[in-house]
ZAMARNU-780230 format. One record per residue (C-alpha): residue in three letters; x, y negated, z. Coordinates in nm, 3 decimals. Each point is the difference from the previous one (the first is absolute). Example, Ala and Ser with C-alpha at 12.3 -4.5 7.8 and 13.67 -1.06 7.14 Angstrom:
! ZAMARNU-780230
{'ALA',{1.230,0.450,0.780}} {'SER',{0.137,-0.344,-0.066}} 
END
This chain:
! ZAMARNU-780230
{'UNK',{18.226,-0.762,15.988}} {'UNK',{-0.131,-0.348,0.084}} {'UNK',{-0.224,0.078,0.319}} {'UNK',{-0.362,-0.077,0.010}} {'UNK',{-0.096,-0.301,0.189}} {'UNK',{-0.172,0.137,0.322}} {'UNK',{-0.238,-0.330,0.029}} {'UNK',{-0.186,0.083,-0.306}} {'UNK',{-0.328,0.193,0.001}} {'UNK',{-0.001,0.328,-0.224}} {'UNK',{-0.308,-0.053,-0.185}} {'UNK',{-0.111,-0.333,-0.189}} {'UNK',{-0.352,-0.041,-0.115}} {'UNK',{0.036,-0.022,-0.357}} {'UNK',{-0.371,-0.008,-0.119}} {'UNK',{0.028,-0.242,-0.278}} {'UNK',{-0.310,0.109,-0.254}} {'UNK',{0.106,0.100,-0.331}} {'UNK',{-0.082,-0.158,-0.354}} {'UNK',{-0.321,0.107,-0.144}} {'UNK',{0.082,0.322,-0.223}} {'UNK',{-0.267,-0.123,-0.268}} {'UNK',{0.201,-0.335,-0.019}} {'UNK',{0.338,0.251,-0.041}} {'UNK',{-0.180,0.174,-0.283}} {'UNK',{-0.009,0.318,0.223}} {'UNK',{-0.299,0.250,-0.026}} {'UNK',{-0.154,0.046,0.322}} {'UNK',{-0.173,0.305,0.150}} {'UNK',{-0.374,-0.060,-0.005}} {'UNK',{-0.339,0.136,0.024}} {'UNK',{-0.029,-0.010,-0.370}} {'UNK',{0.276,0.266,-0.042}} {'UNK',{-0.050,0.284,-0.191}} {'UNK',{-0.138,0.314,0.222}} {'UNK',{0.269,0.245,0.166}} {'UNK',{0.000,0.330,-0.207}} {'UNK',{0.213,0.334,0.055}} {'UNK',{0.328,-0.048,-0.204}} {'UNK',{0.045,0.168,-0.338}} {'UNK',{0.346,0.096,-0.169}} {'UNK',{0.150,-0.301,-0.200}} {'UNK',{0.069,-0.351,0.199}} {'UNK',{-0.269,-0.052,0.243}} {'UNK',{-0.214,-0.313,0.101}} {'UNK',{0.165,-0.090,0.292}} {'UNK',{-0.207,-0.346,0.065}} {'UNK',{0.123,-0.365,-0.129}} {'UNK',{0.233,0.008,0.297}} {'UNK',{0.217,0.224,-0.154}} {'UNK',{0.247,-0.090,-0.285}} {'UNK',{0.172,0.301,-0.157}} {'UNK',{0.282,-0.039,-0.244}} {'UNK',{0.230,0.173,-0.232}} {'UNK',{0.331,-0.083,-0.180}} {'UNK',{-0.167,-0.146,-0.276}} {'UNK',{-0.192,-0.248,0.189}} {'UNK',{0.194,-0.331,-0.098}} {'UNK',{0.164,-0.119,0.318}} {'UNK',{-0.093,-0.331,-0.037}} {'UNK',{-0.359,0.147,0.053}} {'UNK',{0.089,0.212,0.306}} {'UNK',{0.201,-0.294,0.164}} {'UNK',{-0.310,-0.269,-0.005}} {'UNK',{-0.167,0.276,0.189}} {'UNK',{0.247,0.033,0.240}} {'UNK',{0.045,-0.358,0.016}} {'UNK',{-0.402,-0.074,0.066}} {'UNK',{-0.018,0.281,0.240}} {'UNK',{0.252,-0.135,0.213}} {'UNK',{-0.105,-0.375,-0.023}} {'UNK',{-0.341,0.112,0.114}} {'UNK',{0.137,0.265,0.293}} {'UNK',{0.277,-0.192,0.152}} {'UNK',{-0.189,-0.174,0.244}} {'UNK',{-0.289,0.215,0.012}} {'UNK',{0.050,0.162,0.301}} {'UNK',{-0.374,0.075,0.129}} {'UNK',{-0.157,0.007,-0.343}} {'UNK',{-0.208,0.284,-0.170}} {'UNK',{0.163,0.026,-0.305}} {'UNK',{0.239,0.319,-0.065}} {'UNK',{0.191,0.055,-0.349}} {'UNK',{0.209,0.310,-0.115}} {'UNK',{0.242,-0.018,-0.287}} {'UNK',{0.088,0.357,-0.141}} {'UNK',{0.302,0.090,-0.237}} {'UNK',{-0.034,0.292,-0.240}} {'UNK',{0.373,0.095,-0.071}} {'UNK',{0.232,-0.199,-0.186}} {'UNK',{0.208,-0.300,0.063}} {'UNK',{-0.103,-0.328,0.105}} {'UNK',{0.191,-0.356,0.027}} {'UNK',{-0.204,-0.179,0.243}} {'UNK',{-0.023,-0.139,0.324}} {'UNK',{-0.290,0.082,0.228}} {'UNK',{-0.014,-0.225,0.311}} {'UNK',{-0.236,0.141,0.213}} {'UNK',{-0.267,-0.187,0.226}} {'UNK',{-0.258,0.154,0.241}} {'UNK',{-0.232,0.296,-0.107}} {'UNK',{0.217,0.095,-0.302}} {'UNK',{0.130,0.331,-0.069}} {'UNK',{0.239,0.052,-0.288}} {'UNK',{0.091,0.349,-0.089}} {'UNK',{0.148,0.248,-0.277}} {'UNK',{-0.229,0.268,-0.158}} {'UNK',{0.304,0.279,-0.087}} {'UNK',{0.089,0.293,0.136}} {'UNK',{0.309,-0.150,0.121}} {'UNK',{0.104,-0.346,0.125}} {'UNK',{0.253,-0.031,-0.274}} {'UNK',{-0.270,0.051,-0.238}} {'UNK',{-0.074,-0.364,0.057}} {'UNK',{0.279,-0.238,-0.036}} {'UNK',{-0.057,-0.322,0.117}} {'UNK',{0.283,-0.258,-0.141}} {'UNK',{-0.069,-0.303,0.206}} {'UNK',{-0.166,0.011,0.348}} {'UNK',{-0.293,0.155,0.222}} {'UNK',{0.044,-0.245,0.306}} {'UNK',{-0.131,-0.170,0.294}} {'UNK',{0.084,-0.373,0.060}} {'UNK',{-0.014,-0.157,0.340}} {'UNK',{-0.274,-0.281,0.089}} {'UNK',{0.044,-0.346,0.093}} {'UNK',{0.068,-0.040,0.394}} {'UNK',{0.083,-0.339,0.118}} {'UNK',{0.112,0.184,0.341}} {'UNK',{0.240,0.243,-0.163}} {'UNK',{0.374,-0.030,-0.034}} {'UNK',{0.005,-0.012,-0.350}} {'UNK',{-0.343,-0.169,-0.067}} {'UNK',{-0.163,0.348,-0.098}} {'UNK',{-0.126,0.280,0.180}} {'UNK',{-0.074,0.364,-0.112}} {'UNK',{-0.205,0.067,0.349}} {'UNK',{-0.369,-0.003,-0.165}} {'UNK',{0.115,0.181,-0.307}} {'UNK',{-0.254,0.278,0.014}} {'UNK',{-0.203,0.262,-0.232}} {'UNK',{0.153,0.007,-0.314}} {'UNK',{0.199,0.333,-0.145}} {'UNK',{0.237,0.139,-0.253}} {'UNK',{0.007,0.364,-0.102}} {'UNK',{0.139,0.264,-0.232}} {'UNK',{0.222,-0.219,-0.203}} {'UNK',{0.351,-0.101,-0.070}} {'UNK',{0.155,-0.341,0.007}} {'UNK',{0.316,-0.136,-0.139}} {'UNK',{0.059,-0.371,0.139}} {'UNK',{0.062,-0.255,-0.226}} {'UNK',{0.081,-0.220,0.254}} {'UNK',{0.250,0.093,0.296}} {'UNK',{-0.223,0.163,0.144}} {'UNK',{-0.344,0.130,0.044}} {'UNK',{-0.163,-0.186,0.285}} {'UNK',{-0.274,0.168,0.220}} {'UNK',{-0.081,-0.230,0.285}} {'UNK',{-0.298,0.135,0.182}} {'UNK',{-0.122,0.080,0.342}} {'UNK',{-0.281,0.293,0.079}} {'UNK',{-0.198,0.155,-0.222}} {'UNK',{0.201,-0.054,-0.331}} {'UNK',{0.144,0.382,-0.061}} {'UNK',{0.264,0.023,-0.319}} {'UNK',{-0.038,0.399,-0.060}} {'UNK',{0.147,0.206,-0.268}} {'UNK',{0.215,-0.314,-0.134}} {'UNK',{0.323,0.021,-0.159}} {'UNK',{0.178,-0.318,0.099}} {'UNK',{0.307,-0.001,-0.270}} {'UNK',{0.242,-0.269,0.144}} {'UNK',{-0.051,-0.198,0.342}} {'UNK',{-0.291,-0.014,0.205}} {'UNK',{-0.090,-0.284,0.213}} {'UNK',{-0.270,0.005,0.301}} {'UNK',{0.018,-0.369,0.124}} {'UNK',{-0.110,-0.315,-0.170}} {'UNK',{0.365,-0.151,0.049}} {'UNK',{0.171,-0.248,0.212}} {'UNK',{-0.082,0.229,0.339}} {'UNK',{-0.351,-0.084,-0.042}} {'UNK',{-0.249,0.203,0.199}} {'UNK',{-0.122,0.352,-0.132}} {'UNK',{-0.221,0.284,0.157}} {'UNK',{0.009,0.280,-0.199}} {'UNK',{-0.018,0.304,-0.107}} {'UNK',{-0.034,0.335,-0.165}} {'UNK',{0.276,0.150,-0.258}} {'UNK',{-0.130,0.359,-0.121}} {'UNK',{0.148,0.267,-0.252}} {'UNK',{0.171,-0.275,-0.157}} {'UNK',{0.397,-0.042,-0.134}} {'UNK',{0.198,-0.311,0.041}} {'UNK',{0.336,0.009,-0.239}} {'UNK',{0.122,-0.281,0.157}} {'UNK',{0.012,-0.171,0.358}} {'UNK',{-0.316,-0.106,0.172}} {'UNK',{0.047,-0.327,0.192}} {'UNK',{-0.234,0.031,0.299}} {'UNK',{0.048,-0.345,0.154}} {'UNK',{-0.240,-0.116,0.253}} {'UNK',{-0.237,0.285,-0.049}} {'UNK',{-0.089,0.067,0.372}} {'UNK',{-0.134,0.333,-0.061}} {'UNK',{-0.003,0.256,-0.285}} {'UNK',{-0.053,0.406,-0.072}} {'UNK',{0.176,0.151,-0.324}} {'UNK',{-0.099,0.348,-0.027}} {'UNK',{0.116,0.246,-0.245}} {'UNK',{0.219,-0.200,-0.212}} {'UNK',{0.351,-0.046,-0.116}} {'UNK',{0.198,-0.299,0.032}} {'UNK',{0.278,-0.028,-0.256}} {'UNK',{0.169,-0.298,0.197}} {'UNK',{0.039,-0.170,0.342}} {'UNK',{-0.313,-0.059,0.226}} {'UNK',{0.070,-0.339,0.134}} {'UNK',{-0.117,-0.199,0.309}} {'UNK',{-0.286,0.055,0.222}} {'UNK',{-0.183,-0.150,0.292}} {'UNK',{-0.167,0.204,0.260}} {'UNK',{-0.132,0.330,-0.154}} {'UNK',{0.146,0.195,-0.339}} {'UNK',{-0.089,0.361,-0.043}} {'UNK',{0.103,0.239,-0.251}} {'UNK',{-0.176,0.339,-0.034}} {'UNK',{0.144,0.268,-0.211}} {'UNK',{0.192,-0.294,-0.211}} {'UNK',{0.302,0.108,-0.235}} {'UNK',{0.287,-0.284,0.062}} {'UNK',{-0.156,-0.118,0.328}} {'UNK',{0.200,-0.198,0.261}} {'UNK',{0.095,0.202,0.257}} {'UNK',{-0.163,-0.029,0.322}} {'UNK',{0.094,-0.262,0.199}} {'UNK',{-0.269,-0.146,0.228}} {'UNK',{-0.036,-0.258,0.128}} {'UNK',{0.283,-0.131,-0.140}} {'UNK',{-0.036,-0.043,-0.325}} {'UNK',{-0.366,0.135,0.099}} {'UNK',{0.013,0.277,-0.226}} {'UNK',{-0.189,0.303,0.079}} {'UNK',{0.077,0.302,-0.282}} {'UNK',{-0.155,0.335,-0.009}} {'UNK',{0.162,0.263,-0.228}} {'UNK',{-0.350,0.140,-0.132}} {'UNK',{-0.363,-0.094,0.033}} {'UNK',{-0.178,0.304,0.158}} {'UNK',{-0.286,0.023,-0.237}} {'UNK',{-0.097,-0.199,-0.298}} {'UNK',{-0.243,-0.060,-0.251}} {'UNK',{0.038,-0.238,-0.237}} {'UNK',{-0.282,-0.232,-0.118}} {'UNK',{-0.230,0.110,-0.290}} {'UNK',{0.060,-0.249,-0.315}} {'UNK',{-0.135,-0.050,-0.368}} {'UNK',{0.157,0.121,-0.278}} {'UNK',{-0.042,0.054,-0.398}} {'UNK',{0.158,0.330,-0.157}} {'UNK',{0.179,0.048,-0.287}} {'UNK',{-0.325,0.022,-0.222}} {'UNK',{-0.176,-0.316,0.147}} {'UNK',{-0.206,0.157,0.244}} {'UNK',{-0.045,-0.161,0.346}} {'UNK',{0.086,0.217,0.297}} {'UNK',{0.038,-0.048,0.405}} {'UNK',{0.308,0.189,0.133}} {'UNK',{-0.038,0.160,0.289}} {'UNK',{0.326,0.053,0.215}} {'UNK',{0.056,0.296,0.212}} {'UNK',{0.090,0.057,0.358}} {'UNK',{0.342,-0.021,0.072}} {'UNK',{0.251,0.069,0.322}} {'UNK',{0.279,-0.132,0.127}} {'UNK',{0.064,-0.227,-0.286}} {'UNK',{0.247,-0.245,-0.140}} {'UNK',{0.018,-0.203,-0.327}} {'UNK',{-0.249,-0.064,-0.238}} {'UNK',{-0.242,0.242,-0.122}} {'UNK',{0.005,-0.083,-0.352}} {'UNK',{0.181,0.328,-0.111}} {'UNK',{-0.281,0.178,0.096}} {'UNK',{-0.275,0.144,-0.206}} {'UNK',{-0.336,-0.123,0.115}} {'UNK',{-0.318,0.150,-0.036}} {'UNK',{-0.270,-0.265,-0.172}} {'UNK',{-0.342,-0.022,-0.049}} {'UNK',{-0.212,-0.132,-0.320}} {'UNK',{-0.133,-0.320,0.101}} {'UNK',{-0.358,0.122,-0.131}} {'UNK',{0.003,0.183,0.363}} {'UNK',{-0.042,-0.377,0.156}} {'UNK',{-0.309,-0.190,0.013}} {'UNK',{0.130,-0.360,-0.117}} {'UNK',{-0.157,-0.245,0.254}} {'UNK',{-0.074,-0.387,-0.013}} {'UNK',{-0.070,-0.214,0.242}} {'UNK',{-0.359,-0.035,-0.082}} {'UNK',{-0.065,0.355,0.040}} {'UNK',{-0.171,0.067,0.360}} {'UNK',{0.119,0.240,0.246}} {'UNK',{-0.309,0.247,-0.086}} {'UNK',{0.111,0.028,-0.319}} {'UNK',{0.397,0.052,0.076}} {'UNK',{-0.117,0.273,0.276}} {'UNK',{-0.217,0.186,-0.279}} {'UNK',{0.350,0.008,-0.195}} {'UNK',{0.175,0.116,0.319}} {'UNK',{-0.261,0.239,0.061}} {'UNK',{0.111,0.214,-0.299}} {'UNK',{0.269,0.292,0.036}} {'UNK',{0.306,-0.088,-0.187}} {'UNK',{-0.082,-0.386,-0.033}} {'UNK',{0.198,-0.274,0.054}} {'UNK',{0.010,-0.346,0.039}} {'UNK',{0.201,-0.293,-0.142}} {'UNK',{-0.080,-0.338,0.134}} {'UNK',{0.066,-0.282,-0.227}} {'UNK',{0.089,-0.348,0.135}} {'UNK',{-0.251,-0.229,0.161}} {'UNK',{-0.214,-0.013,0.325}} {'UNK',{-0.217,0.310,0.098}} {'UNK',{-0.295,-0.083,0.239}} {'UNK',{-0.129,0.292,0.172}} {'UNK',{-0.340,0.040,0.179}} {'UNK',{0.115,0.345,0.092}} {'UNK',{0.371,0.209,0.054}} {'UNK',{0.148,0.184,-0.311}} {'UNK',{-0.004,0.351,0.095}} {'UNK',{0.296,0.245,-0.115}} {'UNK',{-0.180,0.322,0.040}} {'UNK',{0.209,0.256,-0.209}} {'UNK',{0.375,0.147,0.009}} {'UNK',{0.275,-0.192,-0.206}} {'UNK',{-0.218,-0.322,-0.062}} {'UNK',{0.193,-0.263,-0.178}} {'UNK',{-0.085,-0.376,0.048}} {'UNK',{0.213,-0.232,-0.138}} {'UNK',{-0.003,-0.371,0.005}} {'UNK',{0.128,-0.223,-0.324}} {'UNK',{0.093,-0.330,0.069}} {'UNK',{-0.094,0.037,0.352}} {'UNK',{-0.351,0.010,0.046}} {'UNK',{-0.171,-0.139,0.329}} {'UNK',{-0.246,0.259,0.151}} {'UNK',{-0.234,-0.240,0.213}} {'UNK',{-0.268,0.176,0.200}} {'UNK',{-0.301,-0.291,0.054}} {'UNK',{-0.210,0.208,0.292}} {'UNK',{0.197,0.119,0.248}} {'UNK',{0.101,0.339,-0.152}} {'UNK',{0.333,0.103,-0.103}} {'UNK',{0.140,-0.062,-0.300}} {'UNK',{0.120,0.391,-0.079}} {'UNK',{-0.050,0.298,0.207}} {'UNK',{0.232,0.332,-0.087}} {'UNK',{-0.134,0.317,0.093}} {'UNK',{0.142,0.263,0.179}} {'UNK',{0.192,0.129,-0.358}} {'UNK',{0.308,0.020,-0.104}} {'UNK',{0.209,-0.142,-0.255}} {'UNK',{-0.133,-0.322,-0.048}} {'UNK',{0.200,-0.322,-0.121}} {'UNK',{-0.110,-0.365,0.045}} {'UNK',{0.229,-0.241,-0.151}} {'UNK',{0.022,-0.369,-0.100}} {'UNK',{-0.301,-0.161,0.156}} {'UNK',{-0.082,-0.236,0.246}} {'UNK',{-0.287,0.015,0.299}} {'UNK',{-0.175,-0.368,0.096}} {'UNK',{-0.217,0.012,0.315}} {'UNK',{-0.323,-0.138,-0.027}} {'UNK',{-0.217,-0.227,0.208}} {'UNK',{-0.169,0.288,0.175}} {'UNK',{0.249,0.172,0.224}} {'UNK',{0.099,0.336,-0.131}} {'UNK',{0.095,0.250,0.233}} {'UNK',{0.256,0.153,-0.193}} {'UNK',{0.120,-0.135,-0.376}} {'UNK',{0.189,0.344,-0.119}} {'UNK',{-0.066,0.305,0.149}} {'UNK',{0.209,0.288,-0.112}} {'UNK',{-0.145,0.338,0.084}} {'UNK',{-0.278,0.128,0.253}} {'UNK',{-0.024,-0.137,0.309}} {'UNK',{-0.068,0.357,0.208}} {'UNK',{0.213,0.232,-0.196}} {'UNK',{0.349,-0.044,-0.190}} {'UNK',{0.033,0.300,-0.268}} {'UNK',{0.374,0.024,-0.060}} {'UNK',{0.172,0.073,-0.322}} {'UNK',{0.388,-0.110,0.055}} {'UNK',{0.058,0.099,-0.366}} {'UNK',{-0.289,-0.227,-0.108}} {'UNK',{-0.033,-0.329,0.223}} {'UNK',{-0.203,-0.292,-0.074}} {'UNK',{0.195,-0.281,-0.080}} {'UNK',{-0.046,-0.411,0.019}} {'UNK',{0.243,-0.199,-0.240}} {'UNK',{-0.021,-0.397,0.020}} {'UNK',{-0.309,-0.052,0.185}} {'UNK',{-0.027,-0.294,0.116}} {'UNK',{-0.271,-0.129,0.294}} {'UNK',{-0.117,-0.395,0.036}} {'UNK',{-0.195,-0.060,0.290}} {'UNK',{-0.070,-0.411,-0.091}} {'UNK',{0.172,-0.179,-0.234}} {'UNK',{-0.218,-0.012,-0.323}} {'UNK',{-0.263,-0.075,0.272}} {'UNK',{-0.164,0.094,0.300}} {'UNK',{0.077,0.360,0.084}} {'UNK',{-0.072,0.231,0.287}} {'UNK',{0.129,0.358,0.076}} {'UNK',{0.029,0.219,0.322}} {'UNK',{0.283,0.209,-0.169}} {'UNK',{0.145,-0.023,-0.344}} {'UNK',{0.118,0.339,-0.071}} {'UNK',{-0.063,0.322,0.180}} {'UNK',{0.184,0.312,-0.076}} {'UNK',{-0.160,0.362,0.112}} {'UNK',{0.161,0.209,-0.244}} {'UNK',{0.311,0.191,0.058}} {'UNK',{0.314,-0.021,-0.189}} {'UNK',{-0.133,-0.337,-0.152}} {'UNK',{0.300,-0.215,-0.199}} {'UNK',{-0.031,-0.390,0.037}} {'UNK',{0.235,-0.141,-0.253}} {'UNK',{-0.031,-0.377,0.035}} {'UNK',{-0.288,-0.147,0.227}} {'UNK',{-0.036,-0.360,0.074}} {'UNK',{-0.291,-0.093,0.254}} {'UNK',{-0.055,-0.332,0.064}} {'UNK',{-0.225,-0.179,0.217}} {'UNK',{0.028,-0.336,-0.152}} {'UNK',{0.226,-0.276,0.128}} {'UNK',{-0.081,-0.268,-0.252}} {'UNK',{-0.268,-0.034,-0.272}} {'UNK',{-0.362,0.000,0.050}} {'UNK',{-0.225,0.136,0.271}} {'UNK',{0.284,-0.048,0.274}} {'UNK',{-0.024,-0.024,0.358}} {'UNK',{0.028,0.206,0.310}} {'UNK',{-0.392,0.076,-0.012}} {'UNK',{-0.040,-0.022,-0.358}} {'UNK',{0.224,0.264,-0.182}} {'UNK',{-0.039,0.292,0.285}} {'UNK',{0.186,0.263,-0.032}} {'UNK',{0.120,0.233,0.236}} {'UNK',{0.239,0.237,-0.090}} {'UNK',{0.160,0.063,-0.375}} {'UNK',{0.121,0.351,-0.001}} {'UNK',{-0.141,0.303,0.197}} {'UNK',{0.160,0.365,-0.053}} {'UNK',{-0.178,0.269,0.155}} {'UNK',{0.130,0.253,-0.261}} {'UNK',{0.294,0.253,0.118}} {'UNK',{0.298,-0.021,-0.254}} {'UNK',{-0.062,-0.343,-0.132}} {'UNK',{0.307,-0.161,-0.167}} {'UNK',{-0.010,-0.392,-0.109}} {'UNK',{0.262,-0.156,-0.213}} {'UNK',{-0.040,-0.382,0.043}} {'UNK',{-0.235,-0.100,0.235}} {'UNK',{-0.078,-0.319,0.007}} {'UNK',{-0.255,-0.121,0.302}} {'UNK',{-0.059,-0.325,0.104}} {'UNK',{-0.187,-0.299,0.243}} {'UNK',{-0.291,0.272,0.121}} {'UNK',{-0.152,-0.075,0.320}} {'UNK',{0.104,0.287,0.196}} {'UNK',{0.251,0.295,-0.091}} {'UNK',{0.082,-0.083,-0.375}} {'UNK',{0.088,0.415,-0.020}} {'UNK',{-0.124,0.268,0.201}} {'UNK',{0.166,0.361,-0.027}} {'UNK',{-0.184,0.261,0.124}} {'UNK',{0.096,0.317,-0.211}} {'UNK',{0.243,0.218,0.061}} {'UNK',{0.354,0.014,-0.154}} {'UNK',{-0.045,-0.326,-0.174}} {'UNK',{0.266,-0.210,-0.207}} {'UNK',{0.085,-0.342,-0.091}} {'UNK',{0.238,-0.140,-0.212}} {'UNK',{-0.027,-0.363,-0.015}} {'UNK',{-0.210,-0.200,0.226}} {'UNK',{-0.040,-0.371,-0.047}} {'UNK',{-0.276,-0.209,0.231}} {'UNK',{-0.038,-0.325,0.141}} {'UNK',{-0.260,-0.028,0.325}} {'UNK',{-0.287,-0.222,-0.057}} {'UNK',{0.068,-0.385,-0.015}} {'UNK',{-0.307,-0.140,0.149}} {'UNK',{-0.063,0.168,0.333}} {'UNK',{-0.181,-0.304,0.191}} {'UNK',{0.089,0.154,0.337}} {'UNK',{0.193,0.251,0.165}} {'UNK',{-0.290,0.123,0.178}} {'UNK',{-0.183,0.038,-0.363}} {'UNK',{0.318,0.191,-0.143}} {'UNK',{0.042,0.257,0.288}} {'UNK',{0.022,0.366,-0.004}} {'UNK',{-0.064,0.301,0.293}} {'UNK',{0.424,0.013,-0.003}} {'UNK',{0.068,-0.365,0.065}} {'UNK',{0.020,-0.357,-0.179}} {'UNK',{-0.061,0.025,-0.349}} {'UNK',{-0.032,0.331,-0.226}} {'UNK',{0.255,0.215,-0.131}} {'UNK',{0.070,-0.033,-0.381}} {'UNK',{0.047,0.429,-0.049}} {'UNK',{-0.158,0.203,0.241}} {'UNK',{0.061,0.391,0.042}} {'UNK',{-0.268,0.110,0.224}} {'UNK',{0.087,0.138,0.345}} {'UNK',{-0.078,0.361,-0.124}} {'UNK',{0.221,-0.011,-0.307}} {'UNK',{0.278,0.246,0.059}} {'UNK',{0.217,-0.051,-0.339}} {'UNK',{0.021,-0.246,-0.176}} {'UNK',{0.286,-0.208,-0.223}} {'UNK',{0.071,-0.326,-0.135}} {'UNK',{0.251,-0.211,-0.196}} {'UNK',{0.049,-0.378,-0.041}} {'UNK',{-0.261,-0.181,0.222}} {'UNK',{0.007,-0.358,-0.022}} {'UNK',{-0.265,-0.203,0.222}} {'UNK',{-0.037,-0.363,0.027}} {'UNK',{-0.171,-0.280,0.190}} {'UNK',{-0.133,-0.342,-0.108}} {'UNK',{-0.269,-0.082,0.241}} {'UNK',{-0.106,-0.376,-0.170}} {'UNK',{-0.247,-0.117,0.251}} {'UNK',{0.162,-0.167,0.243}} {'UNK',{-0.031,0.239,0.287}} {'UNK',{0.264,0.206,0.178}} {'UNK',{-0.106,0.372,-0.138}} {'UNK',{0.216,0.265,0.077}} {'UNK',{0.013,0.349,-0.133}} {'UNK',{0.163,0.251,0.250}} {'UNK',{0.138,0.248,-0.269}} {'UNK',{-0.038,0.007,-0.386}} {'UNK',{0.029,0.344,-0.022}} {'UNK',{-0.166,0.269,0.264}} {'UNK',{0.031,0.371,0.044}} {'UNK',{0.014,0.275,0.213}} {'UNK',{0.332,0.074,0.164}} {'UNK',{0.064,0.388,-0.108}} {'UNK',{0.261,0.179,-0.163}} {'UNK',{-0.193,0.056,-0.363}} {'UNK',{-0.078,-0.371,-0.022}} {'UNK',{0.318,-0.177,-0.175}} {'UNK',{0.032,-0.333,-0.121}} {'UNK',{0.293,-0.151,-0.248}} {'UNK',{0.093,-0.365,-0.064}} {'UNK',{-0.262,-0.224,0.153}} {'UNK',{0.027,-0.400,0.041}} {'UNK',{-0.244,-0.227,0.133}} {'UNK',{0.046,-0.382,-0.106}} {'UNK',{-0.123,-0.346,0.142}} {'UNK',{-0.104,-0.173,-0.313}} {'UNK',{-0.150,-0.317,0.108}} {'UNK',{-0.264,-0.158,0.193}} {'UNK',{-0.075,0.092,0.386}} {'UNK',{0.079,0.308,0.258}} {'UNK',{0.129,0.287,-0.185}} {'UNK',{0.069,0.383,0.035}} {'UNK',{0.179,0.097,0.358}} {'UNK',{0.101,0.366,-0.131}} {'UNK',{0.063,0.171,-0.301}} {'UNK',{-0.121,0.377,0.043}} {'UNK',{-0.137,0.083,0.367}} {'UNK',{0.254,-0.158,0.244}} {'UNK',{0.247,-0.025,-0.224}} {'UNK',{0.179,-0.312,-0.169}} {'UNK',{0.019,-0.367,0.108}} {'UNK',{-0.229,-0.225,-0.012}} {'UNK',{-0.058,-0.218,-0.305}} {'UNK',{-0.190,-0.290,0.160}} {'UNK',{-0.001,-0.428,-0.038}} {'UNK',{0.222,0.064,-0.295}} {'UNK',{0.145,0.139,-0.305}} {'UNK',{0.165,0.303,0.110}} {'UNK',{-0.013,0.382,-0.107}} {'UNK',{0.042,0.309,0.181}} {'UNK',{0.098,0.294,-0.148}} {'UNK',{0.014,0.353,0.157}} {'UNK',{0.176,0.252,-0.202}} {'UNK',{-0.149,0.330,0.154}} {'UNK',{-0.283,0.069,0.234}} {'UNK',{0.015,0.405,0.073}} 
END
């Protein structure tokens, strides 16, 4: 693998506006859209930004839509447009090149029911500072789900960074995870998927593959590659190469997904809880619910209207694409409620309330949503479980799948904490909590945010925890018997001085903090990175801070100096060598 140029910063501010959708002939969500209604049997009205195709649709029509969406969304990083393209079972000869806020998904029971001959891909963006003139460092907020791809080129390229999951996908060939030529990429998340050929990981700085099957070799790796419950995974080898391999995943629940049954009825699959898993879940019989049990919401709906629907027992919520501006939190009060986003909808609080509050009830599933902080500071953006009292049902936990937070970026945003988990046994399945380092409303005193994730519940398991740029601890774990499988974090870029960024325990704030009173905790594959870009010598005493006792066990950690000034003195507590002043890494294999 060509080594990364250490003199380059990790993120580039690619914020050029997309072309007008109106000029491109694409529909946009507006106040004139039809009012939301409960779904009935048959094809539902999912709004103007959802495109549903079947095999009888002319290929030229499908391809024209995909091309127009890509043109609109390729550089639309901070825009408000959201789209989903859904394929009913059958074969399609198309090239789905995905830009921002675009989801492509199959509507079969099984991924192979939708067979894409061509590609479902993500390409690099122009980067004059990159080694090959392109980069994938800001290829966020897009997804592919529940389909098969037979690449008609030499491979299927998926050059992404955070918040761009691939789930329930069968790649019938080679999967390529970088932009090419050693260009930078910083993903990523692959789950419940199968790759028949080799996987060219290339320049991917970090990656989590969970409960999948690899038919060929996994090539390359930079700092942190984690495999949990993956058949055909490379052997444990950290730090050379940087592979952390767990034979099974301790407890999993796959993300809910839409499908159309043999009678043409729309349903939502509700995968069950599994223990000690490896490989895909495709062979399992999966329970499902009729779409008529879901309230199909539009961005024009008020929070009051949506909450009226959520207050009904047995009622679920499907959020169609767009930005939902909320004057109060959406409230989930009943057990087993599903909140499923289509096309990465954004929940955007406007009054300082949370975006979503989940009562202390079991079995809730939240999947496929963005949460954008508003200009009025919120104490918390998403709260899971009651703050005082944590009813525990290990057989029916709450789970979060592909839930992504932004403090700044689209505009000024402020929130003390992005995600607070009070409920025991919660499963976290791919979270990116991001205090923006580029975009709109960015600055130390503008997009203010203390902490990304706070875990108070016991027996919480997190897969794919990405938490970046917050102004104090990135992650605080107060609960007992927590488990993290893959953690990626950059410290804030922009502390104006050491005095402005010092914790009670010394210079700077650790990224991953396990509270002093915790007696049992375990984590695998943790990476913490520094790039202090204000021209000031900023130091972080330790990337990871944990109590030193026998029940706290950490495996395969690294701190990295990317660029800028200052750096990180230790990897975990007092272990690890400094990465200060110039490019360097400090891996630690175990801390027991």
